[in-house]
PyMOL Python script that loads the backbone (N, CA, C, O; Angstrom):
from pymol import cmd

cmd.read_pdbstr("""\
ATOM      1  N   MET A   1     111.770-227.984  -6.752  1.00  0.00           N
ATOM      2  CA  MET A   1     111.303-227.590  -7.955  1.00  0.00           C
ATOM      3  C   MET A   1     112.989-227.197  -8.653  1.00  0.00           C
ATOM      4  O   MET A   1     113.559-227.849  -9.528  1.00  0.00           O
ATOM      5  N   ILE A   2     113.444-226.110  -8.044  1.00  0.00           N
ATOM      6  CA  ILE A   2     114.927-225.925  -8.152  1.00  0.00           C
ATOM      7  C   ILE A   2     115.605-226.824  -8.538  1.00  0.00           C
ATOM      8  O   ILE A   2     116.104-227.031  -9.644  1.00  0.00           O
ATOM      9  N   ARG A   3     115.644-227.600  -7.257  1.00  0.00           N
ATOM     10  CA  ARG A   3     116.543-228.751  -7.490  1.00  0.00           C
ATOM     11  C   ARG A   3     116.651-229.706  -8.333  1.00  0.00           C
ATOM     12  O   ARG A   3     117.729-230.249  -8.577  1.00  0.00           O
ATOM     13  N   THR A   4     115.498-230.035  -8.902  1.00  0.00           N
ATOM     14  CA  THR A   4     115.338-230.860 -10.106  1.00  0.00           C
ATOM     15  C   THR A   4     115.718-230.198 -11.602  1.00  0.00           C
ATOM     16  O   THR A   4     115.983-230.873 -12.597  1.00  0.00           O
ATOM     17  N   LEU A   5     115.689-228.787 -11.551  1.00  0.00           N
ATOM     18  CA  LEU A   5     116.186-228.078 -12.672  1.00  0.00           C
ATOM     19  C   LEU A   5     117.875-228.051 -12.669  1.00  0.00           C
ATOM     20  O   LEU A   5     118.665-228.246 -13.593  1.00  0.00           O
ATOM     21  N   VAL A   6     118.024-227.839 -11.730  1.00  0.00           N
ATOM     22  CA  VAL A   6     119.645-228.219 -11.037  1.00  0.00           C
ATOM     23  C   VAL A   6     120.028-229.422 -11.949  1.00  0.00           C
ATOM     24  O   VAL A   6     120.353-229.536 -13.130  1.00  0.00           O
ATOM     25  N   ASP A   7     119.884-230.119 -11.086  1.00  0.00           N
ATOM     26  CA  ASP A   7     119.957-231.732 -11.250  1.00  0.00           C
ATOM     27  C   ASP A   7     119.729-231.980 -13.358  1.00  0.00           C
ATOM     28  O   ASP A   7     120.493-232.510 -14.164  1.00  0.00           O
ATOM     29  N   PHE A   8     118.783-231.519 -13.498  1.00  0.00           N
ATOM     30  CA  PHE A   8     118.859-231.784 -15.149  1.00  0.00           C
ATOM     31  C   PHE A   8     119.385-230.555 -15.816  1.00  0.00           C
ATOM     32  O   PHE A   8     119.107-230.337 -16.996  1.00  0.00           O
ATOM     33  N   ALA A   9     120.155-229.714 -15.096  1.00  0.00           N
ATOM     34  CA  ALA A   9     120.593-229.137 -16.166  1.00  0.00           C
ATOM     35  C   ALA A   9     122.416-229.550 -15.984  1.00  0.00           C
ATOM     36  O   ALA A   9     123.120-229.154 -16.912  1.00  0.00           O
ATOM     37  N   LEU A  10     123.042-230.226 -14.961  1.00  0.00           N
ATOM     38  CA  LEU A  10     123.668-230.849 -14.642  1.00  0.00           C
ATOM     39  C   LEU A  10     124.300-232.309 -15.186  1.00  0.00           C
ATOM     40  O   LEU A  10     125.412-232.670 -15.572  1.00  0.00           O
ATOM     41  N   ASN A  11     122.903-232.996 -14.997  1.00  0.00           N
ATOM     42  CA  ASN A  11     122.921-233.810 -16.190  1.00  0.00           C
ATOM     43  C   ASN A  11     123.055-234.465 -17.431  1.00  0.00           C
ATOM     44  O   ASN A  11     123.423-235.554 -17.870  1.00  0.00           O
ATOM     45  N   ASN A  12     122.337-232.702 -18.079  1.00  0.00           N
ATOM     46  CA  ASN A  12     122.170-232.571 -19.294  1.00  0.00           C
ATOM     47  C   ASN A  12     122.894-231.341 -19.987  1.00  0.00           C
ATOM     48  O   ASN A  12     122.384-230.432 -20.642  1.00  0.00           O
ATOM     49  N   ARG A  13     124.335-231.581 -19.636  1.00  0.00           N
ATOM     50  CA  ARG A  13     124.497-230.584 -20.478  1.00  0.00           C
ATOM     51  C   ARG A  13     124.942-229.959 -21.769  1.00  0.00           C
ATOM     52  O   ARG A  13     125.419-228.835 -21.924  1.00  0.00           O
ATOM     53  N   PHE A  14     124.682-230.967 -22.749  1.00  0.00           N
ATOM     54  CA  PHE A  14     124.988-230.871 -23.949  1.00  0.00           C
ATOM     55  C   PHE A  14     123.346-230.061 -24.504  1.00  0.00           C
ATOM     56  O   PHE A  14     123.028-229.788 -25.661  1.00  0.00           O
ATOM     57  N   VAL A  15     122.670-229.870 -23.440  1.00  0.00           N
ATOM     58  CA  VAL A  15     120.684-229.455 -24.112  1.00  0.00           C
ATOM     59  C   VAL A  15     121.180-228.437 -23.529  1.00  0.00           C
ATOM     60  O   VAL A  15     121.153-227.529 -24.360  1.00  0.00           O
ATOM     61  N   VAL A  16     121.766-227.947 -22.248  1.00  0.00           N
ATOM     62  CA  VAL A  16     121.786-226.730 -21.650  1.00  0.00           C
ATOM     63  C   VAL A  16     122.515-225.765 -22.601  1.00  0.00           C
ATOM     64  O   VAL A  16     122.309-224.561 -22.755  1.00  0.00           O
ATOM     65  N   ILE A  17     123.349-226.508 -23.162  1.00  0.00           N
ATOM     66  CA  ILE A  17     124.281-225.860 -23.991  1.00  0.00           C
ATOM     67  C   ILE A  17     124.167-225.509 -25.496  1.00  0.00           C
ATOM     68  O   ILE A  17     124.869-224.708 -26.113  1.00  0.00           O
ATOM     69  N   VAL A  18     123.151-226.262 -25.962  1.00  0.00           N
ATOM     70  CA  VAL A  18     122.532-226.328 -27.498  1.00  0.00           C
ATOM     71  C   VAL A  18     121.223-224.794 -27.041  1.00  0.00           C
ATOM     72  O   VAL A  18     121.088-223.719 -27.625  1.00  0.00           O
ATOM     73  N   VAL A  19     120.488-225.334 -25.821  1.00  0.00           N
ATOM     74  CA  VAL A  19     119.815-224.136 -25.874  1.00  0.00           C
ATOM     75  C   VAL A  19     120.050-222.865 -25.479  1.00  0.00           C
ATOM     76  O   VAL A  19     119.162-222.040 -25.696  1.00  0.00           O
ATOM     77  N   ALA A  20     121.267-222.449 -24.829  1.00  0.00           N
ATOM     78  CA  ALA A  20     121.993-221.261 -24.489  1.00  0.00           C
ATOM     79  C   ALA A  20     122.540-221.068 -26.293  1.00  0.00           C
ATOM     80  O   ALA A  20     122.249-220.011 -26.853  1.00  0.00           O
ATOM     81  N   LEU A  21     123.090-221.836 -26.843  1.00  0.00           N
ATOM     82  CA  LEU A  21     123.215-221.177 -28.280  1.00  0.00           C
ATOM     83  C   LEU A  21     121.986-220.657 -29.436  1.00  0.00           C
ATOM     84  O   LEU A  21     122.007-219.865 -30.378  1.00  0.00           O
ATOM     85  N   LEU A  22     121.243-221.277 -29.011  1.00  0.00           N
ATOM     86  CA  LEU A  22     119.863-221.279 -29.675  1.00  0.00           C
ATOM     87  C   LEU A  22     119.460-219.595 -29.305  1.00  0.00           C
ATOM     88  O   LEU A  22     119.223-218.684 -30.098  1.00  0.00           O
ATOM     89  N   LEU A  23     119.483-219.578 -27.926  1.00  0.00           N
ATOM     90  CA  LEU A  23     119.388-217.967 -27.209  1.00  0.00           C
ATOM     91  C   LEU A  23     119.831-217.108 -27.760  1.00  0.00           C
ATOM     92  O   LEU A  23     118.994-216.447 -28.375  1.00  0.00           O
ATOM     93  N   VAL A  24     121.266-216.639 -27.867  1.00  0.00           N
ATOM     94  CA  VAL A  24     122.088-216.282 -28.296  1.00  0.00           C
ATOM     95  C   VAL A  24     122.004-215.703 -30.019  1.00  0.00           C
ATOM     96  O   VAL A  24     122.029-214.565 -30.488  1.00  0.00           O
ATOM     97  N   PHE A  25     121.920-216.747 -30.507  1.00  0.00           N
ATOM     98  CA  PHE A  25     121.461-216.672 -32.229  1.00  0.00           C
ATOM     99  C   PHE A  25     119.934-216.090 -32.000  1.00  0.00           C
ATOM    100  O   PHE A  25     119.684-215.276 -32.890  1.00  0.00           O
ATOM    101  N   TRP A  26     119.297-216.188 -31.466  1.00  0.00           N
ATOM    102  CA  TRP A  26     118.129-215.719 -31.760  1.00  0.00           C
ATOM    103  C   TRP A  26     118.242-214.634 -31.206  1.00  0.00           C
ATOM    104  O   TRP A  26     117.684-213.959 -32.071  1.00  0.00           O
ATOM    105  N   GLY A  27     118.681-213.528 -30.019  1.00  0.00           N
ATOM    106  CA  GLY A  27     118.858-212.645 -29.919  1.00  0.00           C
ATOM    107  C   GLY A  27     120.303-211.760 -31.019  1.00  0.00           C
ATOM    108  O   GLY A  27     120.448-210.538 -31.027  1.00  0.00           O
ATOM    109  N   ALA A  28     120.894-212.410 -31.560  1.00  0.00           N
ATOM    110  CA  ALA A  28     121.563-211.481 -32.677  1.00  0.00           C
ATOM    111  C   ALA A  28     120.471-211.439 -33.598  1.00  0.00           C
ATOM    112  O   ALA A  28     120.113-210.262 -33.637  1.00  0.00           O
ATOM    113  N   ILE A  29     119.910-211.987 -34.201  1.00  0.00           N
ATOM    114  CA  ILE A  29     119.064-211.755 -35.185  1.00  0.00           C
ATOM    115  C   ILE A  29     117.843-210.972 -34.716  1.00  0.00           C
ATOM    116  O   ILE A  29     116.981-210.591 -35.508  1.00  0.00           O
ATOM    117  N   SER A  30     117.786-210.698 -33.141  1.00  0.00           N
ATOM    118  CA  SER A  30     116.865-209.912 -33.607  1.00  0.00           C
ATOM    119  C   SER A  30     117.128-208.416 -33.147  1.00  0.00           C
ATOM    120  O   SER A  30     116.397-207.449 -32.930  1.00  0.00           O
ATOM    121  N   PHE A  31     118.742-208.695 -33.083  1.00  0.00           N
ATOM    122  CA  PHE A  31     119.429-207.260 -32.647  1.00  0.00           C
ATOM    123  C   PHE A  31     119.408-206.670 -33.912  1.00  0.00           C
ATOM    124  O   PHE A  31     119.120-205.498 -34.153  1.00  0.00           O
ATOM    125  N   HIS A  32     119.852-207.874 -35.020  1.00  0.00           N
ATOM    126  CA  HIS A  32     120.306-207.039 -36.664  1.00  0.00           C
ATOM    127  C   HIS A  32     118.757-206.927 -36.968  1.00  0.00           C
ATOM    128  O   HIS A  32     118.863-205.873 -37.596  1.00  0.00           O
ATOM    129  N   ASP A  33     117.429-207.189 -37.010  1.00  0.00           N
ATOM    130  CA  ASP A  33     116.197-206.701 -37.563  1.00  0.00           C
ATOM    131  C   ASP A  33     115.880-205.799 -36.511  1.00  0.00           C
ATOM    132  O   ASP A  33     114.657-205.719 -36.622  1.00  0.00           O
ATOM    133  N   LEU A  34     116.299-204.871 -35.301  1.00  0.00           N
ATOM    134  CA  LEU A  34     116.138-204.145 -35.022  1.00  0.00           C
ATOM    135  C   LEU A  34     116.214-203.142 -35.730  1.00  0.00           C
ATOM    136  O   LEU A  34     117.293-203.020 -36.310  1.00  0.00           O
ATOM    137  N   PRO A  35     114.700-201.571 -36.089  1.00  0.00           N
ATOM    138  CA  PRO A  35     115.181-200.839 -36.902  1.00  0.00           C
ATOM    139  C   PRO A  35     116.056-199.729 -36.232  1.00  0.00           C
ATOM    140  O   PRO A  35     116.240-199.575 -35.025  1.00  0.00           O
ATOM    141  N   VAL A  36     116.502-199.072 -37.148  1.00  0.00           N
ATOM    142  CA  VAL A  36     117.764-198.190 -36.664  1.00  0.00           C
ATOM    143  C   VAL A  36     116.912-196.700 -34.963  1.00  0.00           C
ATOM    144  O   VAL A  36     117.352-196.268 -33.898  1.00  0.00           O
ATOM    145  N   GLU A  37     115.792-196.554 -35.658  1.00  0.00           N
ATOM    146  CA  GLU A  37     114.835-195.617 -34.270  1.00  0.00           C
ATOM    147  C   GLU A  37     114.917-196.177 -33.035  1.00  0.00           C
ATOM    148  O   GLU A  37     114.647-195.445 -32.083  1.00  0.00           O
ATOM    149  N   ALA A  38     115.327-197.662 -32.763  1.00  0.00           N
ATOM    150  CA  ALA A  38     115.083-197.962 -31.283  1.00  0.00           C
ATOM    151  C   ALA A  38     116.427-197.812 -30.961  1.00  0.00           C
ATOM    152  O   ALA A  38     116.441-198.430 -29.897  1.00  0.00           O
ATOM    153  N   TYR A  39     118.274-197.185 -31.236  1.00  0.00           N
ATOM    154  CA  TYR A  39     119.051-197.247 -31.289  1.00  0.00           C
ATOM    155  C   TYR A  39     118.404-196.398 -30.292  1.00  0.00           C
ATOM    156  O   TYR A  39     117.196-196.176 -30.374  1.00  0.00           O
ATOM    157  N   PRO A  40     119.315-195.776 -29.102  1.00  0.00           N
ATOM    158  CA  PRO A  40     119.611-194.515 -28.105  1.00  0.00           C
ATOM    159  C   PRO A  40     120.494-193.625 -29.105  1.00  0.00           C
ATOM    160  O   PRO A  40     121.131-194.040 -30.073  1.00  0.00           O
ATOM    161  N   ASP A  41     120.406-192.563 -28.736  1.00  0.00           N
ATOM    162  CA  ASP A  41     120.619-191.020 -29.599  1.00  0.00           C
ATOM    163  C   ASP A  41     121.907-191.120 -28.552  1.00  0.00           C
ATOM    164  O   ASP A  41     121.658-191.231 -27.352  1.00  0.00           O
ATOM    165  N   ILE A  42     122.998-191.090 -28.917  1.00  0.00           N
ATOM    166  CA  ILE A  42     124.431-190.623 -28.029  1.00  0.00           C
ATOM    167  C   ILE A  42     124.572-189.032 -28.287  1.00  0.00           C
ATOM    168  O   ILE A  42     125.396-188.458 -27.576  1.00  0.00           O
ATOM    169  N   ALA A  43     123.862-188.271 -29.218  1.00  0.00           N
ATOM    170  CA  ALA A  43     124.711-187.202 -29.514  1.00  0.00           C
ATOM    171  C   ALA A  43     124.397-186.594 -28.606  1.00  0.00           C
ATOM    172  O   ALA A  43     123.672-187.166 -27.792  1.00  0.00           O
ATOM    173  N   ASP A  44     124.814-185.142 -28.341  1.00  0.00           N
ATOM    174  CA  ASP A  44     124.426-184.064 -27.477  1.00  0.00           C
ATOM    175  C   ASP A  44     123.393-183.312 -27.942  1.00  0.00           C
ATOM    176  O   ASP A  44     123.312-182.700 -29.007  1.00  0.00           O
ATOM    177  N   ASN A  45     122.390-183.435 -26.800  1.00  0.00           N
ATOM    178  CA  ASN A  45     121.310-182.466 -26.471  1.00  0.00           C
ATOM    179  C   ASN A  45     120.996-181.184 -27.158  1.00  0.00           C
ATOM    180  O   ASN A  45     120.987-180.318 -26.282  1.00  0.00           O
ATOM    181  N   TYR A  46     120.811-180.815 -27.978  1.00  0.00           N
ATOM    182  CA  TYR A  46     120.828-179.175 -28.006  1.00  0.00           C
ATOM    183  C   TYR A  46     119.031-178.514 -28.103  1.00  0.00           C
ATOM    184  O   TYR A  46     118.388-179.081 -28.987  1.00  0.00           O
ATOM    185  N   VAL A  47     118.567-177.877 -27.635  1.00  0.00           N
ATOM    186  CA  VAL A  47     117.673-176.692 -27.344  1.00  0.00           C
ATOM    187  C   VAL A  47     117.847-175.585 -28.276  1.00  0.00           C
ATOM    188  O   VAL A  47     118.931-175.337 -28.804  1.00  0.00           O
ATOM    189  N   THR A  48     116.761-174.908 -28.482  1.00  0.00           N
ATOM    190  CA  THR A  48     116.363-173.487 -29.225  1.00  0.00           C
ATOM    191  C   THR A  48     116.035-173.070 -28.277  1.00  0.00           C
ATOM    192  O   THR A  48     115.383-173.690 -27.437  1.00  0.00           O
ATOM    193  N   VAL A  49     116.431-171.853 -28.183  1.00  0.00           N
ATOM    194  CA  VAL A  49     115.931-170.746 -27.033  1.00  0.00           C
ATOM    195  C   VAL A  49     115.511-169.417 -27.991  1.00  0.00           C
ATOM    196  O   VAL A  49     116.466-168.650 -28.113  1.00  0.00           O
ATOM    197  N   ILE A  50     114.587-169.087 -28.525  1.00  0.00           N
ATOM    198  CA  ILE A  50     114.047-168.268 -29.126  1.00  0.00           C
ATOM    199  C   ILE A  50     113.782-166.608 -27.757  1.00  0.00           C
ATOM    200  O   ILE A  50     113.551-167.018 -26.620  1.00  0.00           O
ATOM    201  N   THR A  51     113.803-165.689 -27.829  1.00  0.00           N
ATOM    202  CA  THR A  51     113.864-164.647 -27.174  1.00  0.00           C
ATOM    203  C   THR A  51     113.706-163.536 -27.686  1.00  0.00           C
ATOM    204  O   THR A  51     114.457-163.323 -28.638  1.00  0.00           O
ATOM    205  N   PRO A  52     112.887-162.592 -27.374  1.00  0.00           N
ATOM    206  CA  PRO A  52     112.486-161.668 -27.983  1.00  0.00           C
ATOM    207  C   PRO A  52     113.195-160.313 -26.885  1.00  0.00           C
ATOM    208  O   PRO A  52     112.446-159.433 -26.460  1.00  0.00           O
ATOM    209  N   VAL A  53     114.850-160.332 -26.505  1.00  0.00           N
ATOM    210  CA  VAL A  53     115.362-159.531 -25.777  1.00  0.00           C
ATOM    211  C   VAL A  53     116.562-158.929 -27.050  1.00  0.00           C
ATOM    212  O   VAL A  53     117.073-159.471 -28.030  1.00  0.00           O
ATOM    213  N   SER A  54     116.665-157.613 -26.467  1.00  0.00           N
ATOM    214  CA  SER A  54     118.184-157.181 -27.179  1.00  0.00           C
ATOM    215  C   SER A  54     119.476-157.682 -26.675  1.00  0.00           C
ATOM    216  O   SER A  54     119.579-158.465 -25.731  1.00  0.00           O
ATOM    217  N   TYR A  55     120.566-157.136 -27.429  1.00  0.00           N
ATOM    218  CA  TYR A  55     121.784-157.767 -27.523  1.00  0.00           C
ATOM    219  C   TYR A  55     122.372-157.274 -26.500  1.00  0.00           C
ATOM    220  O   TYR A  55     123.586-157.477 -26.451  1.00  0.00           O
ATOM    221  N   THR A  56     121.748-156.499 -25.391  1.00  0.00           N
ATOM    222  CA  THR A  56     122.538-155.339 -24.401  1.00  0.00           C
ATOM    223  C   THR A  56     122.135-156.754 -23.126  1.00  0.00           C
ATOM    224  O   THR A  56     122.938-157.245 -22.332  1.00  0.00           O
ATOM    225  N   HIS A  57     121.156-157.001 -23.241  1.00  0.00           N
ATOM    226  CA  HIS A  57     120.931-158.703 -22.035  1.00  0.00           C
ATOM    227  C   HIS A  57     121.471-159.784 -22.256  1.00  0.00           C
ATOM    228  O   HIS A  57     121.174-160.805 -21.635  1.00  0.00           O
ATOM    229  N   LEU A  58     122.783-159.705 -23.629  1.00  0.00           N
ATOM    230  CA  LEU A  58     122.855-161.119 -23.849  1.00  0.00           C
ATOM    231  C   LEU A  58     123.413-162.549 -22.671  1.00  0.00           C
ATOM    232  O   LEU A  58     123.263-163.759 -22.500  1.00  0.00           O
ATOM    233  N   ASP A  59     124.187-161.237 -22.047  1.00  0.00           N
ATOM    234  CA  ASP A  59     125.142-161.495 -20.831  1.00  0.00           C
ATOM    235  C   ASP A  59     124.576-162.148 -20.025  1.00  0.00           C
ATOM    236  O   ASP A  59     125.140-163.091 -19.470  1.00  0.00           O
ATOM    237  N   VAL A  60     123.086-161.737 -19.721  1.00  0.00           N
ATOM    238  CA  VAL A  60     122.536-162.636 -18.435  1.00  0.00           C
ATOM    239  C   VAL A  60     122.154-164.107 -18.581  1.00  0.00           C
ATOM    240  O   VAL A  60     121.954-164.997 -17.754  1.00  0.00           O
ATOM    241  N   TYR A  61     122.106-164.036 -20.500  1.00  0.00           N
ATOM    242  CA  TYR A  61     121.378-165.340 -20.657  1.00  0.00           C
ATOM    243  C   TYR A  61     122.964-166.071 -21.046  1.00  0.00           C
ATOM    244  O   TYR A  61     122.977-167.258 -21.370  1.00  0.00           O
ATOM    245  N   LYS A  62     124.005-165.440 -20.998  1.00  0.00           N
ATOM    246  CA  LYS A  62     125.020-166.333 -21.360  1.00  0.00           C
ATOM    247  C   LYS A  62     125.553-167.292 -19.887  1.00  0.00           C
ATOM    248  O   LYS A  62     126.032-168.426 -19.848  1.00  0.00           O
ATOM    249  N   ARG A  63     125.287-166.453 -18.915  1.00  0.00           N
ATOM    250  CA  ARG A  63     125.758-166.592 -17.359  1.00  0.00           C
ATOM    251  C   ARG A  63     124.578-168.038 -17.100  1.00  0.00           C
ATOM    252  O   ARG A  63     124.995-169.066 -16.565  1.00  0.00           O
ATOM    253  N   GLN A  64     123.245-167.917 -17.523  1.00  0.00           N
ATOM    254  CA  GLN A  64     122.156-168.567 -16.822  1.00  0.00           C
ATOM    255  C   GLN A  64     121.972-170.142 -17.479  1.00  0.00           C
ATOM    256  O   GLN A  64     121.356-171.124 -17.065  1.00  0.00           O
ATOM    257  N   LEU A  65     122.797-169.909 -18.694  1.00  0.00           N
ATOM    258  CA  LEU A  65     122.612-171.400 -20.013  1.00  0.00           C
ATOM    259  C   LEU A  65     124.050-171.775 -19.972  1.00  0.00           C
ATOM    260  O   LEU A  65     124.969-170.981 -20.172  1.00  0.00           O
ATOM    261  N   PRO A  66     124.209-173.274 -19.646  1.00  0.00           N
ATOM    262  CA  PRO A  66     125.281-174.073 -20.239  1.00  0.00           C
ATOM    263  C   PRO A  66     125.665-174.305 -21.405  1.00  0.00           C
ATOM    264  O   PRO A  66     124.896-174.504 -22.346  1.00  0.00           O
ATOM    265  N   GLY A  67     127.049-174.306 -21.479  1.00  0.00           N
ATOM    266  CA  GLY A  67     127.376-174.688 -23.293  1.00  0.00           C
ATOM    267  C   GLY A  67     127.374-173.418 -23.909  1.00  0.00           C
ATOM    268  O   GLY A  67     127.479-172.340 -23.323  1.00  0.00           O
ATOM    269  N   THR A  68     127.183-173.697 -25.750  1.00  0.00           N
ATOM    270  CA  THR A  68     127.435-172.713 -26.288  1.00  0.00           C
ATOM    271  C   THR A  68     125.821-171.733 -26.573  1.00  0.00           C
ATOM    272  O   THR A  68     124.756-172.348 -26.603  1.00  0.00           O
ATOM    273  N   LEU A  69     125.853-170.596 -26.712  1.00  0.00           N
ATOM    274  CA  LEU A  69     125.043-169.741 -27.468  1.00  0.00           C
ATOM    275  C   LEU A  69     124.949-168.579 -27.685  1.00  0.00           C
ATOM    276  O   LEU A  69     125.040-167.490 -27.118  1.00  0.00           O
ATOM    277  N   ARG A  70     124.651-169.222 -29.074  1.00  0.00           N
ATOM    278  CA  ARG A  70     124.640-168.653 -30.482  1.00  0.00           C
ATOM    279  C   ARG A  70     123.994-167.171 -30.590  1.00  0.00           C
ATOM    280  O   ARG A  70     123.290-166.789 -29.655  1.00  0.00           O
ATOM    281  N   CYS A  71     124.183-166.448 -31.542  1.00  0.00           N
ATOM    282  CA  CYS A  71     123.251-165.132 -31.493  1.00  0.00           C
ATOM    283  C   CYS A  71     122.939-165.241 -33.290  1.00  0.00           C
ATOM    284  O   CYS A  71     123.496-165.999 -34.084  1.00  0.00           O
ATOM    285  N   ARG A  72     121.939-164.282 -33.550  1.00  0.00           N
ATOM    286  CA  ARG A  72     121.423-164.183 -34.416  1.00  0.00           C
ATOM    287  C   ARG A  72     120.696-162.959 -34.294  1.00  0.00           C
ATOM    288  O   ARG A  72     119.690-162.825 -33.597  1.00  0.00           O
ATOM    289  N   GLY A  73     121.196-162.124 -34.946  1.00  0.00           N
ATOM    290  CA  GLY A  73     120.568-160.608 -35.591  1.00  0.00           C
ATOM    291  C   GLY A  73     119.023-160.474 -36.148  1.00  0.00           C
ATOM    292  O   GLY A  73     118.656-161.512 -36.698  1.00  0.00           O
ATOM    293  N   GLY A  74     118.242-159.642 -36.132  1.00  0.00           N
ATOM    294  CA  GLY A  74     116.833-159.429 -36.687  1.00  0.00           C
ATOM    295  C   GLY A  74     116.720-158.541 -36.465  1.00  0.00           C
ATOM    296  O   GLY A  74     115.672-157.962 -36.750  1.00  0.00           O
TER     297      GLY A  74
END
""", "prot")
cmd.dss("prot")
cmd.show_as("cartoon", "prot")
cmd.util.cbc("prot")
cmd.orient("prot")
């Protein structure tokens, strides 16, 4: 079965090239019609941590959480 497929592809190179070009064209159209929500999000991930602690214990959280830690008083 594989031998017949390889023989067909070698003997009919024009057909194989046309099929490959059609697949590339179909893929380009499918990519163009893909909605924006389907693209992966490459932005940094943000997590909001809301804790009822005083600012005296803020250093503990700064050591445990990587990245930027913003504080809001209230």
